[in-house]
N, C-alpha and C positions, 0 to 999 in steps of 0.2 A: 841316170836311171837307178833303180834299186834292184839288186840281183841277189837272189837267195839260191845257193848251190849246195845240194845234198846236206842241208842243215839238219842237225840232230841235237836236241836239248833234252837232258834227262834230269829228273829230280829223284834221286835215290833209284828205286827200281821202276819208277814210272817214267815212260817216255812221252814227253809233252809234244815234241816235234820230231818227226821220224823221216829222215832223208828227204826233206822237202826242197823242191827246186821250182822256181818261177822267176819271172822278170816283170817289174812294173816299168813300162817303157815311157820315154819322154813323149809329151804331146797327147797323152790320153789319161783318163781316169780309170784306174784299175780297182774294181770292187773286190774286197777280200772277205769272203763269206765262209761261214761254217757254224755248226751248232756250238752251244756253250761247251767249253773244255776241248775245243778242236785244235787249239794251239795258236790261234791268231795273235793274241796279245803277247804270248811268249816269243813268237816270231818277230813281232815289231820291236820288242825289247832287245832281242838279239841284234837287230839291225842297228839299234842305238848303242850297242855295246854294254847294255845293262844285264845281259845274260851271256855267260861264256858257253859257246857251243862245245859239245863233246866231239863233234865232227862237222865238216863242211864250213861254209863261209856265208856271211851276209855283208854285202858291199854296197856302198853308195858312190856313184860315179867311179866305180872300179877300185875303191879303196875302203878299208875298214873305217868306220865312223871315228873310232878312237885315235886314228892317225891324222885326222884333220886338225890343223892348227886353229882355224876359226870355223867350227863345224856348222854354225847357223847360216853361213854363206853357201853351204852345199845342201844341207837337209834341214828343213823345219818340221817339227813334229808336235802333235798333241796326243798324249796317251791318257792322261788323267787330269781333267779340268780342276779337280779339287785339291791337287797337290801344289798348293800355293800358300804363302804366309798371309793369313787372314788379317794381320795387323798392319800390313802395308797398304798404301793406296794403289789403285790400278796403275797409275802413271809411274809411281816409284818402282813397282814390280817390273814393268816393261823396261824402264830405264836401267835397272840393275842388271837384267839379262843382256841388254844392249851393250853396256859397259864391258861386260865379260868377253864380248866378241869384237870389241873395237868399233861399235856402231854408234853413230852420232845421235844427239837428241832430236834433231829434225826428223829422222826416220821414226823415232819413238812416237812423235805426234802424228806422223803420217799413218802408221799402222793402227793406232788407237782410233783415228778418225775413220779409217777404212772399215773397221769392224763395228762402228756405230757407238763407241763408248766415250766420245769426247765430253759429253755433258755429265758423265759420272766418273771421269778419270781421277777426280780428287777424292773419291769415296773409298773407304777401306773395303778390302775384298771380302771381309767377314760378312758384310751387309749385302753382298751380291747374291742373286739367285743363281741356280745352276746354269741357266741359259746365258746369263751375263758372264759367268766364269768360262763357259765354252768360248764365248766371243773373245775373252781376254787371252785364253790359251791359243786361239787362232792368231791373234795379234802377235804373240811371241813367235809363233811358227813362221809368220811372214817377215819378221824383223830383218833377216839377212838377205831378203830377196833371193831365196835359194832356188836351185835348179830342180830340187825334188822336195815333195811334201808328203807327210804321212799322218793320217788322222785315225784315231780309234774311237768309234761311235761319236762322231762330232755333232750329231743332231740331238743328242740326249739333252732334255731340258729346254729345247728351243720351241717356241710357239710356231704356228704355221707360217708366219711371215719370216721367222728366223730359219725354218727349214728350207723355204724357197731361196732365201739369201745364201745359205751355205751351198746349196745345189748350184746356184748360178756362179758363186765364187769358185768352186772346184772346177767347173767347166771352163771358166775364164782362165784360171791358172793353167789348165791343160792346153788351152788354145794358145797360150803364150809360149808353149814348148816345154813346159815342166812335166815331170813325172809326178802323178798324184795317186797315192795308194790309200784307200779308205776302207776301213772295216765298219760294217753296219749290220744291224738285225732288221732294218726296215727294207724289206724286199721291194716294195713298191717304189721306194725312193731310189734304190739302186738301179731299178729298171729304167728310170728316166735320167739317171746321172752317169752311170758307168759305161765306158766304151768296151771294156774287157772285164772278165770275171775270173777270179781264182777261187776255187771252192776246196776247202780242206775238211777232213774229218778224222778224229783221233790222231791228229798230227801229220797225216799223210795227204798227199795231193789226190783230189777226186776229179777235178776238172780245171782246165786252163784254156779258156776259149773266148772269142769275141762274143759280146752280148747278143748280136744278131744271130750268130751261129747256134748259141744255146737255145734261143727262141725257135729256130728252125728244127733243132734236134728234138724238141718237145712239142712240135706241132700236133694239135689234137685231131682236128677234123675240118670239114668244109660244110658250112651251113648253106642249104639250098632251098629256095622257094620257087616252085614251078607251077605252071598252069595245070598240069596233070601229074601230081606227085606219084601216084600209083604206077603210072606208065614209066615215069623216069626211074623209079626205084627198081623196076624189073630190068630196065636197060643197064643201069649201073651195076646191079648184082651179076648180070650176065657177063660183064666186063671186068670182074674182079673186085668191085666195090662192096663194102660192108655198109649197109644203110640202116639207120635207126630213126624212127619217127619221133619227132618232138615238135617244136614250133617250126615246122618245115621238115626237111630231111637233114640229118647229121650223117655225113659220108666220110668214111675212112678208106684208105687203100687206093684212092685216086686223087690226083692233083686237081685243083680248081680248073686249070686249062683243059684237062682231059674231060672233065664233067661237062664243060661248056661245049666242047666239040661233039660229044655224044648226044647232048640235048639237041644241038643244031641238026645233026645227021638224022635224027628221028622226028624232027619237026615239033619239038616240045619247047614252048616259050619259058624262059627263066626270068624271074623277078628279082632274085637275089642270089649271089654266089660269093660267099665270104669265108676265106680261110680263117680258122680260129686256132690260136696258139695257147699253150699253157702259160699261165702267168709265171713270172720269175719265182714267186713263192711256191707254186706247184712244182716247178722244175727243181727248185732247191730241196723241197721235201722229198722228192723222188730220189735225187742224187744222194742225199745224206741219210736216207731211211735206216741204213745199217750202221751209221756212225754216231747216232745220238746216244748220249749216256743217260740222260734224264728224260724219260718218256712216261707221260700219264696215259694209261689206257682206259 
């Protein structure tokens, strides 16, 4: 797993990460969310030993990344798909990284095939699209068959098929018992990919919760269609509900089960009873409203 404990990283007088603590556990996809400038990339760089923390620790499998003799066997990461030598072929790039960690050429071919780049492995990286570079970076992250993986905006540049592919890949990796930490701005994608979410703003922790619990926390209302909506509205209001007429009745303050019980007790037939939750995007915007640095009004 990936553990961040009271991590603080500063750039001069600016604090990029401020006493941040969270764990990306094995066997689940942890979404790492936050506005621009929240400290997500800095945190990931600290995990990889690319940023020296002023306080706290960032550990992989209980150890600092820099102390690992063959780090790719423990943590695979993709932070910047463009940080590659454009003059190399894809196969040569992956083979070079593999050699540095004592990984054989058979594994090179295996990961190139897994990310769908076999037919272009002979091509120089400078001719790759951003989506192809993302796939190449993922191939490198998978090289060591690591127990933990970390991706920073992995779906950038991918077409819809590619987005679906990376979603299924991340879930498959977690199902194999690996810890998967993924930063993304695509809230809808995280809603169907992540099991757990860590939300940060201005370098500090805002939320650390299961995706299902976050949805429950931001439950909006219950949509009700009834044979006699006016009579039902009166019953619900008398029992503490707040009712708003739209396409049916939008009810807050009462659970769906309680609404059904009240309708039954008063002989009012129901045609629909649907709890409605805020989307992950709506929950994210509410959570981070005070933490966004760049807001257009």
